[in-house]
C-alpha positions in Angstrom: -109.6 66.3 -71.2 -106.3 68.1 -70.9 -105.9 70.4 -67.9 -102.7 72.3 -67.1 -101.5 75.1 -64.9 -97.7 75.6 -65.1 -94.7 77.8 -65.1 -91.5 77.2 -67.1 -88.3 79.2 -66.8 -85.2 79.2 -68.9 -82.7 82.0 -68.4 -84.6 85.3 -68.8 -87.6 83.6 -70.4 -90.7 82.7 -68.3 -93.8 80.9 -69.7 -97.0 80.6 -67.7 -100.0 78.8 -69.1 -103.3 77.7 -67.6 -106.2 76.2 -69.6 -108.3 73.1 -70.2 -109.0 71.4 -73.6 -111.6 68.7 -74.4 -112.2 66.8 -77.6 -111.7 68.8 -80.8 -109.4 71.6 -81.8 -107.8 74.1 -79.5 -105.7 76.7 -81.2 -102.6 78.2 -79.6 -101.6 81.4 -81.3 -99.2 84.2 -80.6 -96.0 86.0 -81.9 -92.7 84.2 -82.5 -90.9 83.7 -79.2 -94.1 83.6 -77.1 -93.5 80.0 -76.1 -96.0 78.1 -78.2 -93.6 75.2 -79.1 -92.2 75.3 -75.6 -95.7 74.6 -74.3 -96.2 71.6 -76.6 -92.8 70.3 -75.5 -93.8 70.6 -71.9 -97.0 68.7 -72.5 -95.1 66.0 -74.5 -92.5 65.6 -71.7 -89.6 66.9 -73.7 -89.3 69.7 -71.1 -90.2 69.9 -67.5 -92.1 72.8 -65.8 -90.6 74.6 -62.9 -94.0 74.5 -61.1 -97.6 73.4 -61.7 -99.4 70.4 -63.1 -100.3 68.8 -66.4 -103.2 66.3 -66.3 -104.7 64.2 -69.2 -107.9 62.4 -68.4 -107.2 62.9 -64.7 -103.7 61.3 -64.9 -100.8 63.5 -63.8 -98.2 63.6 -66.6 -95.4 65.6 -65.0 -93.5 62.6 -63.7 -94.2 60.3 -66.7 -91.6 59.8 -69.4 -92.7 60.9 -72.9 -93.3 57.4 -74.2 -95.8 56.7 -71.5 -97.9 59.8 -72.0 -99.8 58.6 -75.0 -99.4 61.8 -76.9 -99.0 62.0 -80.7 -96.7 64.9 -81.8 -96.7 66.2 -85.4 -93.8 68.6 -86.0 -93.3 71.3 -88.6 -91.4 68.8 -90.7 -92.7 65.3 -91.1 -89.5 63.6 -89.6 -90.3 60.3 -91.4 -87.7 57.5 -91.4 -86.2 57.8 -94.9 -85.2 54.1 -95.1 -88.7 52.9 -94.4 -91.7 52.8 -96.6 -94.9 54.7 -95.8 -96.5 51.5 -94.5 -93.5 50.8 -92.3 -93.5 54.4 -91.0 -97.1 54.1 -90.1 -96.6 50.8 -88.4 -93.7 52.3 -86.4 -96.3 54.3 -84.4 -97.8 51.0 -83.2 -94.6 49.7 -81.7 -94.9 51.8 -78.6 -98.6 51.7 -78.2 -99.7 49.7 -75.1 -103.4 50.3 -75.8 -105.6 49.7 -78.9 -105.4 52.4 -81.5 -108.7 54.4 -82.0 -108.5 53.3 -85.7 -106.9 50.6 -87.7 -104.2 51.1 -90.4 -107.0 50.8 -93.0 -109.1 53.4 -91.2 -106.2 55.9 -91.1 -105.2 55.3 -94.7 -108.8 56.0 -95.8 -109.1 59.1 -93.5 -105.9 60.6 -94.9 -106.1 59.2 -98.4 -102.7 57.7 -98.2 -103.5 54.2 -99.4 -101.8 54.7 -102.8 -98.6 55.8 -101.0 -98.0 52.8 -98.8 -95.2 51.3 -100.8 -93.3 54.6 -101.4 -90.4 56.0 -99.6 -90.5 59.5 -98.0 -88.2 60.8 -100.8 -90.9 60.1 -103.3 -93.6 62.1 -101.4 -94.6 65.7 -101.6 -94.5 67.8 -98.5 -98.2 67.5 -98.0 -98.1 63.8 -98.4 -95.3 63.5 -95.9 -97.3 65.5 -93.3 -100.3 63.2 -93.9 -98.2 60.2 -93.2 -96.8 61.8 -90.1 -100.3 62.5 -88.8 -101.3 58.9 -89.5 -98.2 57.6 -87.6 -99.2 59.7 -84.6 -102.8 58.4 -84.7 -101.7 54.8 -84.9 -99.8 55.2 -81.6 -103.1 55.1 -79.8 -102.8 58.7 -78.4 -105.1 60.4 -76.0 -104.0 63.8 -77.3 -102.6 65.1 -80.6 -100.1 68.0 -80.7 -99.6 69.8 -84.0 -96.8 72.3 -84.1 -97.4 74.5 -87.2 -97.8 71.4 -89.4 -98.2 73.6 -92.5 -95.3 75.9 -91.9 -92.8 74.1 -94.2 -95.3 73.9 -97.1 -95.9 76.2 -100.0 -99.4 77.6 -100.7 -100.4 74.7 -102.9 -99.4 72.0 -100.4 -101.1 73.9 -97.6 -104.3 73.9 -99.6 -103.8 70.2 -100.2 -103.4 69.3 -96.5 -106.0 71.6 -94.9 -109.0 69.4 -95.9 -107.4 66.4 -94.3 -106.8 68.3 -91.1 -110.4 69.5 -91.1 -111.5 65.9 -91.6 -109.3 64.8 -88.7 -110.9 67.5 -86.5 -114.4 66.4 -87.5 -114.0 62.6 -87.2 -111.4 61.9 -84.5 -112.8 62.6 -81.0 -109.4 63.5 -79.6 -108.2 66.7 -78.0 -105.9 68.4 -80.4 -103.7 71.4 -79.7 -102.8 73.3 -82.9 -100.1 75.9 -83.0 -100.1 78.4 -85.9 -99.4 82.0 -86.7 -102.1 82.1 -89.5 -105.8 82.8 -88.8 -106.7 81.5 -92.3 -105.6 78.0 -91.3 -107.9 78.2 -88.2 -110.9 79.3 -90.3 -110.4 76.3 -92.5 -110.3 73.9 -89.5 -112.7 75.3 -87.0 -116.0 75.4 -88.9 -118.0 78.2 -87.3 -116.4 78.1 -83.9 -112.9 78.2 -82.5 -111.7 77.4 -79.0 -108.6 79.4 -78.0 -106.2 78.3 -75.3 -106.8 80.3 -72.1 -110.2 81.7 -73.3 -113.8 80.9 -73.9 -115.1 79.5 -77.2 -115.3 82.4 -79.7 -116.6 82.8 -83.3 -114.1 82.2 -86.0 -113.0 85.5 -87.5 -114.6 86.7 -90.8 -112.4 86.3 -93.9 -111.5 90.0 -94.0 -110.4 90.1 -90.3 
């Protein structure tokens, strides 16, 4: 369970956030400049709040460095190491894990259908394949929480359609809290099934396709 109540200030910008998130998908939506990525960076430890708390499974994160928070972060771009194979990129996630991963390398390659890609380099992958590898690397770091910052934003429509089923599978099979930042309601309809939990609010029905 993630629980936070914080304020962050930078210049004239002030972000306040308060919500709790359990296992499954919690969407964070809003206009550009609202502070969605800033919020993820605060949770990950890349920024520090001015006041308030961030707790994960009852553990205060505010004074912990990023590498000790056990948080997997998937950015808009995959950020894979170009000189490493897919297999080596996936194993890199295990280097900093001090706890058993919730799934093995074989489990993750099966979940994300990346087994045939293991010996390739990132330059030989499509955008959707790169993002699947980035998600697998995050999962193999034994996280207690997954942050996804618009993971489809850099993809064209075809690659988005390719990746959405894998994100939905991740949502269904991995019993981890996941915070998902997006501008696009259609992505959330594809991920949330019949229900969608929104940060700062109660669970609410996913919108109909014409909304």
